[in-house]
Structure formats: structure tokens, C-alpha cells
C-alpha positions as CSV (number, residue, x, y, z in Angstrom):
1,M,87.1,48.8,102.5
2,K,83.9,49.7,100.6
3,R,82.2,46.5,99.2
4,A,80.8,46.2,95.8
5,F,77.5,44.4,94.9
6,L,76.0,43.1,91.9
7,G,73.1,44.7,90.2
8,E,70.3,42.9,88.9
9,F,71.4,42.9,85.3
10,E,74.9,41.7,86.2
11,E,73.4,38.7,88.4
12,V,71.4,37.8,85.4
13,V,74.3,37.7,83.1
14,L,76.1,35.6,85.2
15,L,73.4,33.1,85.9
16,T,72.9,33.1,82.2
17,V,76.5,32.2,81.5
18,A,76.3,29.4,83.9
19,V,73.4,28.0,82.4
20,L,74.5,28.1,79.0
21,D,78.0,26.7,80.0
22,E,80.1,25.9,77.0
23,S,77.8,27.8,74.8
24,A,77.9,31.0,76.7
25,Y,78.9,33.6,73.9
26,G,77.8,37.2,73.8
27,V,75.1,36.6,71.2
28,T,73.7,33.5,72.6
29,I,73.9,35.0,76.2
30,T,72.0,38.2,74.8
31,Q,69.4,36.0,73.0
32,E,69.0,33.8,76.2
33,I,68.2,36.7,78.3
34,E,65.9,38.3,75.8
35,Q,64.1,35.0,75.5
36,K,63.6,34.4,79.4
37,T,63.0,37.6,80.6
38,G,61.2,39.3,77.5
39,R,63.4,42.5,78.0
40,S,65.2,43.9,75.1
41,V,69.0,43.8,75.8
42,G,71.8,45.1,73.4
43,F,75.0,43.0,72.9
44,S,77.2,45.9,73.7
45,T,75.5,46.0,77.3
46,V,76.1,42.2,77.7
47,H,79.7,42.9,76.5
48,T,80.4,45.5,78.8
49,T,79.0,43.5,81.6
50,L,81.1,40.6,81.2
């Protein structure tokens, strides 16, 4: 059986969801990732990852 591993971005999204808790919506996740990492992140990328 093949094992699936998370990529770096998927891990960042999941950790951000955990940090934001009840405030974890697509837009807030996107904003938090951009603020903390300094990387430009598209909302659609976060939405697809979720």
C-alpha cells in the first residue's frame, strides 16, 4: 500500500488552521500564511488544499 505524505504547503495550512481555531476560514488562513511566511498565497490555492 502506497503511503501519502504531506507537502510543506499542506503542513503550513493545517498548522495555520490549528492556530486560528474557530477563526479558520479561507480568507483568514490565506492572510495568516502571507503574514507569517512573507510568501504570496492565492485564496484558491488554500481552498484547494483544504
